[in-house]
N, C-alpha and C positions, 0 to 999 in steps of 0.2 A: 417494210423498211427497205430502202435501196441498198444495194451491196456497198460495203465500205470496208476499208482496211485501216481506219484510223484507230490508234491505240485506245483501249478501254471500251470499244464498241463491239457488239456482236454482229458477225457477218450474217447477211440475209439467208433465209431458208431456201432450199431448192438447189438444183445442180448449178455448179459454177463452171465457167469456161476454163479449159486447160490453157496454160501459157504456152506460147510457141516454144519449140525445142531450142535449148541453149539459153533461155531466159528464166532466171530464178523467180518463182512466185513470191509476192510479198507475204509476210507472215500474217496469219489470221489471229486476232486477239479476241479472247472471250472476256465477258464481264467477270471480274473477280467476285468471290463470295461476299467480301466486305462491301463491294460496290452495290451488289444486289440488295444488301440490307440497308445501305445508306440511301438508295433512291427513294423508297417510301418514306424514310425519315425526312428527307429534304422536301418531299411533297407535303408532309404534315407540317413542317416548319413554315413553308410558304402559305399554307392555309391559315395558320395562326397569325402570321404577319399581316395578311389581308384582313383578317377579322379585327385585329388591333387597329388597323387603319380605318376601317368602317366605323368602329366604336368611337375613335377619336373624332371622326367627321360628324358623327351623330351628336356629339357633345357640343359642337359649335352651334351658336345661335343661327336661326334661319328666318328668312322673310319670304313671303309669297305674294307676288303681284301679277296682274294680268293687264296687258295694254295692247290688245290686238294679237297678231300672229306671234306665237311664242318663239319662232325662229329669230324674229327681230329683237324682241326683248332680251332673249338669251345673249345674242351677239353684242348688244350694248353693255350689259352688265359684266360680261366676260372681260371687258376692257377696263373695269373699275378696280383700282388698287384696294385690296382688302377683301375682295370677293374670292372665296376659296372654291366655289363650285356653283354652277347654274344648271338646273335640271328642268326640262320642259315637262309639263303634265297638265292635269285637269283638276278643277276644284270649283266649288260653288254651286254644284248641282245636286241631284238626288240619286241618280243611278250609281251602283257600285261597279268598280272596275270597268269603266266605259272604254270603248274603242274610239279611235279617231273618227271613224265613220259615224258612230252614234253621236259624238260631240258635234261634228260638222252638220248633222241633220237638225240640231237644235232640240232633239227629244230628251237629251240627258239633263239639260239645264246647266251643264258645266261650262266654264270658260276656259280658254287656253291660258295657262298661267306658267310662271317659272318660279321654282323654289330655289332661293339663293342662300347658300351657306357662306357665312362671313366671319372675319376675324374682328372682334369688337375692339381690339387694340389699334386697329387701322381704320375702321369705318363703323359708324353707329347705325342703328336701325333708322333713326331719324334722317340721317344723311342719305340712306338708301331710298327712303320715301321722297325726300327732296329731289333726288335725281329722277325719280319716277315721272314727275310732271314734265321733265325735259325730254324724256325718252319716247313720249307719245302725246297725242292730243286727247286730253281728258274731258273735252267739251262735246265730243260727238257720241251720241247714244248708240250703242251696239254697232259701232263702226270705227274702223281705222283705215282711212284712204278708201281703196276699192274693196277692202275686206268687210263684208257686212254680215250681221247675224249676232245673236246673243252670245255666241261663243267668243266673239271678239270684243265684248264689253270691257270697259275699264273697271278694274276691281282690285281691292287690297284685302287680303284675308289675314286677320290678326289672331294671335294665340294667347294674348293676355290683355288686361286692362291698360297696362302701360303702353303696349304697342298700339292699341286703339287710340289712346290719348295722343301719342306722337303722330299717328296718321291723320287724325282730325285737325290737329294744330298745323301740321304741314300743309294740309289741304286748304285750310283757311288762309294761310300765308300765300300759297300759290294762286289762290283765286284773285289776288290783287294784280296778277300779271295777265289775266285773261278777261276779255270783254264778255264772253259768253259764260254761263254757269258751268262749273265743273260737275259732271254727272257720275263721277267715280263712286262705285259702291265700296263701303268699308264695312265688312261683315266678319263675324267670328269664323275661324276655320273649323270645319267639321271633318274633312278628310282630303288628303291629297293623293292623286293617283298618277304615278309616272306615265308619261307618254311612251309610245312604242320606241324601240331602240333607234330606228332610223331617223327619228326626229331629234335625237340628242346631238348637241354640238353641230347642228346642221350647217350653219353658215361656214364654220371653220372647215368642215369636211367637204362640202360641195362647192362652196365659193360661187363664182359667177357662171358656173356651168348651168345653173338654174336661172333663167331669165328673171324670175321674181327677185332673186337675191341682188342681181345687178341693177334692177329697176327700182327696188324699194329699200333694201337693207344697206347696200353700199352707199347710196347718196345720204341716207340718214346718218350713218357713221361719220361720213366726211363732214356733214353739217355740224354734228356734235363735237367733232374734233376742232373745227374752226371756232366754235363758241367756247371751247375750253371745258366742256362738260366731261369729255373723256380724254385721256392723255395722248391719244394717237393710236397708230396701228398696233395691234397686238403682236408682241414679239413671237 
């Protein structure tokens, strides 16, 4: 801990320089006994507050979709009102706890997906799926633009019969807008594995410092904004 003379803080260990002659040193404050007791209590309170937040989030309904690179899908849905959270991850394959390298190799069978937590009072599952057809090209098999491989396949993973029904009906309605057949998989969710931390919130954190973002994600967002699919730049 760096040396400090702020009230309520303990000065750092080790020898301290003597003040020049004629200058009074500032007082050194020690942590009071009550504060020493309070610090672990505050840490415990913070723990339970975070736990409550996670519990509340887990109670909110979720949707899991994959439409190419998860950086792109995540960036689109983060701009949709009613979406409380977007988490990049892997699903639809067979291996447990896959790494990005394993998924990229195609050996895991997983697709890059995004788990969306949403507020049902502001957006429905059906609306999320309706937006999905706008967010990517569902007619290209195992490919989105220059990204190719089964990990980039179009996929919707459902957790109930109701979700599957909504997804199938939305797909049938969307097919009317496409000349080519929609190849999106609609399958039951078996497991979702969060992607590595550096993938999370990627576009927001990295922006156009990554040429992929400036070449692929930014133009897509601008296009969707002009079409009125998303409400504009994220505040």
